[in-house]
Every structure is written in C-alpha cells, then in structure tokens.
C-alpha positions as CSV (number, residue, x, y, z in Angstrom):
1,M,0.0,0.0,0.0
2,S,1.5,3.3,-1.0
3,D,0.7,6.8,0.2
4,K,-0.2,9.7,-2.0
5,K,0.2,13.3,-1.1
6,G,-2.9,15.5,-1.3
7,I,-3.8,19.0,-0.3
8,A,-7.1,19.7,1.4
9,L,-9.1,22.2,-0.6
10,K,-11.2,23.0,2.4
11,A,-11.4,22.1,6.0
12,F,-13.2,18.8,6.6
13,R,-13.6,15.9,8.9
14,D,-14.0,12.3,7.8
15,A,-17.2,11.1,9.4
16,G,-16.0,7.4,9.5
17,T,-12.5,7.9,10.9
18,K,-13.1,11.2,12.7
19,K,-9.8,12.5,11.2
20,R,-9.7,16.3,10.6
21,F,-8.0,18.0,7.7
22,A,-7.2,21.8,7.5
23,A,-7.6,23.7,4.3
24,G,-4.4,24.3,2.4
25,K,-2.3,21.7,4.3
26,T,-0.7,18.6,2.7
27,Y,-1.4,15.2,4.0
28,D,-0.5,11.6,3.1
29,F,-3.4,9.5,2.1
30,T,-3.8,5.8,1.1
31,E,-4.7,5.3,-2.5
32,G,-8.3,4.5,-1.5
33,E,-8.6,7.6,0.7
34,F,-7.1,9.8,-2.0
35,A,-9.6,8.5,-4.6
36,N,-12.6,9.0,-2.3
37,Y,-11.6,12.5,-1.1
38,E,-10.6,13.6,-4.6
39,A,-13.9,12.4,-6.0
40,A,-15.8,14.3,-3.3
41,G,-13.8,17.5,-4.2
42,L,-12.2,17.7,-0.8
43,I,-8.5,17.2,-1.9
44,A,-6.3,17.5,-5.0
45,S,-2.8,16.5,-5.8
46,P,-0.2,19.1,-4.9
47,D,0.5,20.0,-8.5
48,H,-3.2,20.6,-9.3
49,D,-4.3,24.3,-9.9
50,E,-7.0,24.0,-7.2
51,A,-4.5,22.8,-4.7
52,K,-2.1,25.6,-5.4
53,A,-5.0,28.1,-4.6
54,A,-6.1,26.2,-1.5
55,G,-5.5,28.1,1.7
56,K,-5.0,31.5,0.0
57,P,-7.5,34.1,1.1
58,A,-10.3,34.9,-1.3
59,A,-10.4,38.3,-3.0
60,G,-11.8,40.8,-0.6
61,A,-11.2,38.6,2.5
62,N,-8.5,41.0,3.8
63,P,-9.5,41.9,7.4
64,E,-8.0,45.3,7.0
65,T,-10.4,45.9,4.1
66,K,-13.4,45.1,6.3
67,T,-12.1,47.4,9.0
68,A,-11.5,50.2,6.6
69,A,-15.0,49.8,5.2
70,K,-16.5,49.8,8.6
71,N,-14.6,52.9,9.6
72,A,-15.7,54.7,6.4
73,A,-19.3,53.9,7.2
74,A,-19.1,55.4,10.7
C-alpha cells in the first residue's frame, strides 16, 4: 500500500475515521482515501491548480479591508 500526497481544498472531517483536515495543508493518504476524497472534491494532488490556490484568502477577504469599510461607514 503506497501513500499519495494531497492538499485539502477546504477544512473537513472524515465522518468514519473522525480525522480532521485543515484547508491548504498537505497530507499523506492511502490510494483509497485519495480516490474517495478527490472524487468528493475535498482534496487535490499538490501540483493541481485548485491545490495551489487552497489556503489562499479569497479576494476581498482581507480583514483590513473590512475594518476600513466599517470605519468609512461610521
């Protein structure tokens, strides 16, 4: 049995094993785990475009932007 590296595209918990995975972190998965999580859209191989974007803040998610907008409205 060989392990495959995968990056969690979002934070999730496996209901069966109770394992938790943080978005943007790389983990070792068995081939079966990798296939199941990838099919569910939860992980991608490290060289996949979605994986490269995982963990990066979304546009407009800058906390300073929210504070500036809040202060401007006051």
